[in-house]
C-alpha positions in Angstrom: -158.0 54.6 16.3 -159.0 53.5 12.5 -159.7 56.4 10.7 -160.1 54.3 7.4 -162.4 51.5 8.7 -164.8 50.7 6.5 -162.8 51.2 3.5 -161.9 48.0 1.2 -158.5 47.6 -0.5 -157.9 45.1 -3.1 -154.1 44.7 -3.3 -152.8 43.4 -6.6 -149.4 44.6 -6.2 -146.2 43.0 -5.3 -142.4 43.8 -4.2 -142.5 47.1 -2.4 -144.1 50.4 -3.9 -147.5 49.0 -4.2 -147.5 46.8 -1.1 -146.0 49.5 1.4 -149.0 51.7 0.1 -151.3 48.7 0.9 -149.7 48.7 4.5 -150.1 52.1 5.2 -154.0 51.8 4.3 -154.2 48.8 6.6 -152.4 50.4 9.6 -155.1 53.6 8.9 -157.4 50.8 9.6 -158.6 49.5 5.7 -159.8 46.0 5.3 -156.6 44.9 2.7 -157.2 41.9 0.6 -153.7 40.8 -0.8 -154.0 38.7 -4.2 -151.1 36.6 -5.0 -149.7 34.1 -7.5 -150.7 30.4 -6.7 -147.3 29.0 -5.5 -144.9 31.4 -5.2 -146.9 34.4 -4.0 -145.4 37.9 -3.8 -141.8 37.8 -5.6 -140.4 39.4 -2.1 -141.5 36.1 -0.4 -138.4 34.3 -1.5 -136.2 37.3 -0.9 -134.2 35.9 1.8 -132.4 35.0 4.1 -133.1 36.1 6.8 -136.2 34.3 7.3 -139.1 34.4 9.9 -140.8 30.8 10.6 -140.2 27.4 9.6 -140.0 25.3 6.3 -142.5 26.0 3.7 -144.2 28.7 5.6 -141.5 30.8 6.3 -141.6 34.5 5.3 -138.9 36.5 4.5 -137.6 39.3 6.4 -138.0 41.8 3.4 -141.9 40.3 2.7 -142.8 41.0 6.4 -141.7 44.9 6.1 -144.5 45.7 3.8 -147.4 43.3 4.3 -148.8 43.6 7.6 -152.4 44.0 8.3 -153.4 42.1 5.1 -155.5 38.8 4.2 -153.9 36.9 1.7 -155.6 34.9 -1.1 -153.8 33.2 -4.2 -155.5 33.6 -7.5 -154.5 33.0 -11.0 -155.6 35.8 -12.8 -154.8 34.9 -16.1 -157.6 31.9 -15.7 -161.3 33.0 -16.2 -162.0 32.0 -12.7 -159.4 33.6 -11.1 -160.1 37.1 -13.3 -164.1 36.6 -12.4 -163.1 36.3 -8.5 -161.1 39.7 -8.8 -164.1 41.2 -10.5 -166.3 39.9 -7.9 -164.2 41.5 -5.1 -163.4 44.7 -7.0 -167.1 45.5 -7.5 -167.5 46.0 -3.9 -163.9 47.5 -3.1 -163.0 51.2 -2.6 -159.7 51.0 -3.9 -157.4 49.0 -6.3 -153.7 48.8 -5.9 -151.8 47.3 -8.8 -148.3 47.4 -10.2 -148.3 45.4 -13.9 -146.9 46.5 -16.9 -149.0 49.0 -18.8 -152.0 47.0 -20.5 -151.1 43.6 -18.9 -154.5 43.4 -16.8 -156.4 44.7 -20.2 -155.7 40.9 -21.1 -158.1 39.5 -18.4 -160.7 42.5 -18.2 -159.0 43.8 -14.9 -157.8 47.1 -16.2 -159.0 50.5 -14.7 -161.7 51.2 -17.6 -163.3 47.6 -17.2 -163.3 47.6 -13.3 -164.6 51.3 -13.1 -167.3 50.4 -15.6 -168.1 47.4 -13.3 -168.0 50.0 -10.2 -167.6 53.8 -10.8 -166.5 54.6 -7.1 -163.5 52.5 -7.5 -160.3 54.3 -6.8 -158.2 52.3 -9.0 -154.2 53.4 -8.6 -151.5 52.1 -11.0 -148.0 52.1 -9.8 -145.6 51.7 -12.8 -141.9 52.5 -13.6 -142.5 55.3 -16.1 -146.3 56.1 -16.2 -149.1 55.0 -18.2 -148.0 57.4 -21.1 -144.6 58.4 -23.1 -142.3 56.7 -25.1 -141.0 54.6 -22.1 -144.1 53.5 -20.5 -143.5 50.1 -21.7 -140.3 49.3 -19.7 -140.3 47.5 -16.7 -139.5 49.9 -13.5 -137.2 49.1 -10.9 -136.1 51.6 -7.8 -132.2 51.2 -8.4 -132.7 51.6 -12.4 -135.1 54.9 -11.7 -132.7 56.0 -9.1 -130.2 55.9 -12.0 -132.4 57.2 -14.5 -134.2 60.0 -12.5 -131.0 61.9 -11.5 -130.7 60.6 -7.4 -127.4 58.9 -8.2 -126.1 61.8 -9.7 -125.9 63.5 -6.2 -125.3 60.7 -4.3 -121.9 59.4 -3.5 -118.4 60.6 -2.3 -117.5 64.3 -3.8 -116.7 64.2 -7.3 -112.9 63.8 -8.0 -112.3 61.5 -4.9 -110.3 58.7 -6.2 -111.8 55.4 -6.8 -115.4 56.4 -6.3 -118.5 56.4 -8.2 -122.2 57.3 -8.0 -124.3 55.5 -5.2 -127.6 54.7 -4.8 -129.4 55.3 -1.6 -129.1 52.5 0.9 -132.7 51.5 1.1 -135.2 51.6 -1.8 -136.4 54.9 -1.5 -138.1 55.7 -4.7 -140.2 52.7 -4.1 -141.0 53.9 -0.4 -141.7 57.3 -1.5 -144.2 56.2 -4.6 -145.9 54.1 -2.1 -146.3 57.3 0.3 -147.2 59.4 -2.8 -149.6 56.6 -3.9 -151.1 56.7 -0.6 -151.8 60.3 -0.6 -153.7 60.3 -3.8 -156.0 57.6 -3.0 -156.9 59.6 0.0 -157.1 62.5 -2.1 -159.0 60.6 -4.4 -161.3 59.2 -1.9 -162.3 62.5 -0.7 -163.4 63.6 -3.7 -165.5 60.7 -4.5 -167.5 62.0 -1.4 -168.5 65.1 -3.4 -168.7 63.6 -7.0 -169.9 60.0 -6.1 -167.2 59.1 -9.1 -163.8 56.8 -8.4 -160.8 57.6 -10.7 -157.8 56.1 -12.1 -154.5 57.4 -10.4 -151.5 57.2 -12.6 -148.4 56.9 -10.3 -144.8 56.5 -11.9 -141.3 55.4 -9.8 -140.1 58.0 -12.4 -142.2 61.1 -11.7 -141.7 60.4 -8.1 -138.2 60.2 -8.3 -138.2 63.5 -10.4 -140.3 65.1 -7.8 -138.0 64.2 -5.1 -135.0 66.3 -6.2 -136.8 68.8 -4.6 -133.9 71.9 -4.0 -131.7 69.8 -6.0 -134.4 70.5 -8.8 -134.9 74.1 -8.2 -131.0 74.8 -8.0 -131.0 73.7 -11.5 -133.9 75.3 -12.7 -133.6 78.4 -11.2 -129.9 78.8 -10.9 -128.9 77.0 -14.0 -126.4 75.1 -12.4 -126.1 71.3 -12.6 -125.9 69.8 -9.2 -123.1 67.3 -8.6 -122.2 64.5 -5.9 -120.8 66.5 -2.8 -120.4 63.5 -0.2 -122.1 64.5 2.6 -122.2 68.0 2.3 -125.1 69.9 1.3 -125.4 72.3 -1.7 -126.9 75.3 -0.1 -126.0 75.3 3.6 -122.7 75.3 5.6 -121.4 73.7 7.8 -124.0 71.0 7.4 -122.3 67.2 7.1 -120.6 64.5 8.9 -117.8 65.2 10.9 -115.5 63.0 12.4 -114.8 63.0 16.5 -112.3 61.9 18.8 -114.4 58.3 18.7 -116.5 58.3 15.9 -118.6 60.6 13.7 -121.5 63.5 14.3 -123.6 65.4 11.7 -123.4 69.0 12.2 -126.9 70.7 10.6 -125.9 74.3 10.9 -129.1 75.8 9.3 -128.9 79.6 10.0 -126.2 82.1 11.3 -127.2 82.3 15.0 -126.7 78.4 15.3 -123.3 79.1 13.6 -122.6 82.0 16.0 -123.3 79.6 19.0 -121.3 76.9 17.6 -118.4 79.3 17.7 -118.9 80.4 21.1 -119.3 77.0 22.1 -115.1 76.4 21.0 -114.2 79.7 22.5 -114.1 81.0 18.8 -116.8 83.6 18.7 -114.8 86.3 16.4 -114.9 83.6 13.7 -118.8 84.2 13.3 -118.1 87.9 12.9 -115.7 87.5 10.2 -117.5 88.3 6.8 -116.1 85.4 5.2 -118.1 83.3 7.3 -120.9 85.5 9.3 -123.6 84.7 6.7 -124.4 81.3 5.2 -124.1 82.8 1.7 -120.8 83.6 2.5 -119.9 80.2 4.3 -121.1 78.6 1.3 -118.7 80.7 -0.9 -115.6 80.0 1.6 -116.9 76.3 1.9 -113.2 74.6 2.4 -112.3 77.0 4.9 -115.0 76.7 6.9 -115.3 72.9 6.8 -111.6 72.6 7.4 -111.6 74.7 10.8 -115.0 72.9 12.1 -113.1 69.5 11.4 -110.4 70.5 13.4 -112.8 71.4 16.3 -114.8 68.2 16.1 -111.7 65.7 16.8 -111.3 67.5 20.4 -114.1 65.6 22.2 -116.0 62.3 22.0 -119.5 62.3 19.9 -121.6 61.9 23.0 -119.6 65.0 24.9 -120.0 67.1 21.5 -123.8 65.9 21.7 -124.4 67.0 25.0 -122.7 70.5 24.3 -124.3 70.9 20.9 -127.7 70.2 22.1 -127.2 72.4 25.4 -126.4 75.2 22.9 -129.2 74.8 20.5 -126.9 73.4 17.6 -128.8 70.9 15.5 -126.5 67.6 15.6 -126.9 63.9 15.9 -125.0 60.8 16.5 -124.3 58.4 13.5 -126.0 55.4 14.4 -125.8 51.9 13.0 -129.4 50.2 12.6 -128.6 47.9 15.6 -128.1 51.3 17.6 -131.3 52.8 16.1 -133.5 50.0 18.1 -131.6 50.4 21.2 -132.3 54.3 21.0 -134.7 55.3 24.0 -136.3 57.8 22.0 -137.5 55.2 19.1 -138.5 52.7 21.8 -140.0 55.4 23.8 -141.9 56.4 20.4 -143.2 53.1 20.2 -141.7 52.5 16.5 -140.9 48.7 17.4 -143.9 46.6 17.4 -144.5 42.8 17.8 -147.4 41.2 16.0 -148.7 38.0 14.6 -148.4 35.6 17.9 -150.9 37.6 20.3 -149.0 38.2 23.6 -146.0 35.6 22.9 -143.3 37.9 22.5 -141.0 35.3 22.0 -142.7 34.2 19.2 -143.9 37.2 17.7 -142.6 38.9 14.5 -140.6 42.3 15.0 -141.6 45.0 13.0 -141.6 48.6 12.4 -144.5 50.7 13.3 -145.9 53.4 10.8 -144.8 56.6 11.8 -147.9 58.2 12.5 -150.1 58.8 15.8 -154.0 59.9 15.9 -154.5 61.6 19.1 -151.5 59.9 20.5 -152.2 56.5 19.4 -150.0 54.7 17.1 -151.4 53.7 13.8 -150.9 50.1 13.3 -153.0 47.2 11.9 -153.5 44.2 14.4 -153.4 41.3 11.5 -149.8 40.5 11.2 -148.4 39.7 7.5 -149.9 36.6 6.0 -148.6 33.6 4.8 -149.5 32.6 1.3 -153.2 31.9 0.7 -153.7 32.1 4.7 -156.6 33.4 4.4 -157.7 32.0 0.7 -160.2 29.0 1.7 -162.3 31.1 4.1 -162.2 34.1 1.4 -163.6 31.7 -1.0 -166.2 30.1 0.8 -167.6 33.7 1.7 -167.6 34.7 -1.9 -169.3 31.7 -3.1 -172.0 32.0 -0.1 -172.3 36.1 -0.6 -171.3 36.8 -4.0 -169.4 40.1 -2.8 -166.6 41.4 -0.5 -166.2 39.0 2.4 -165.9 40.9 5.5 -162.8 40.9 8.2 -164.2 38.8 11.2 -163.0 38.9 15.2 -160.0 37.4 16.6 -160.3 33.6 16.3 -162.0 33.1 12.9 -159.5 31.9 10.3 -160.0 34.9 8.2 -158.5 36.7 11.1 -155.8 34.8 12.4 -152.8 36.3 14.3 -150.6 33.4 14.0 -147.3 33.9 12.6 -147.4 29.9 11.7 
């Protein structure tokens, strides 16, 4: 199913936030043309190892994760010819994605005002570190820096007071990824709005804004409660017990979200009276007596293996999960059954195809996934230029076998 079939997306972005949005739109059925720097392309093409492919046409694993479903053309937008080619594509595009510094594209006449004057229906999405306005608008934005400046690192890492520890970033570029998702939802909203007004718009998406929004309950804890959230390791500021515990052979996440679940946990370990103790009977009481609760539960958990606990807790209706490494994630029967591991780029030849993570969305039971694999640099450039020269507009995607829809991973 391709709900965005017929939507044309011009992707001038690079690295992760913009390409992530472009890939989502491609997975939903949009025709996405990725414009890259001649010679080097998207920065992430060089962010390896590991690599896929051979010699000059190899692609980094990092690049592969965010560029499925796109056609690639190498264009020097600083040249008059390159800028004109982008304008030609933008004139018939529905969406343009870019993550250049504020004002940079205006030098080439590729800013939102110029291209929307050319194509009033264009939804132009700008992604920057700090936004189009404000005293820091000109600063370059990187996920790691935004995690620091936006407060996420102040609540991530081992609990404050733990010796030899410091604030930590999240293990993936979560701000970039969430910015890509927020940008995608904004684009979809703008496309829907265009159906009523006939006009596109300029979407201003900032990593810092997204990071602040992502603070969620931690922000509310501060704004409403007047507290400054701090690092608590794997503990939750508002719920107890809700953290990682050691088991006899590893670790388990215990996520007791309400009083009924806590009572079930106590019953499971033969300590039902504990759940009736006024110090522990309600979540608010357990938060007030956090150290005592965590100490008790820690003693209970080390008595059995992780798998034994998961079986018992699942049967009792107490939320829990084993702590898996990433290789174990892709061996998980649930992950495999859901179709989250896909292979693309080399047709039915599984031995030569690129393994990728699927989009986490199904439409009427069908997994959203672009059929085209991540492109090599300028893979479709020759065919795209020829089509633009002949027809003077957006080159339509074609069926399998045509070089503009080459599934080979080369």
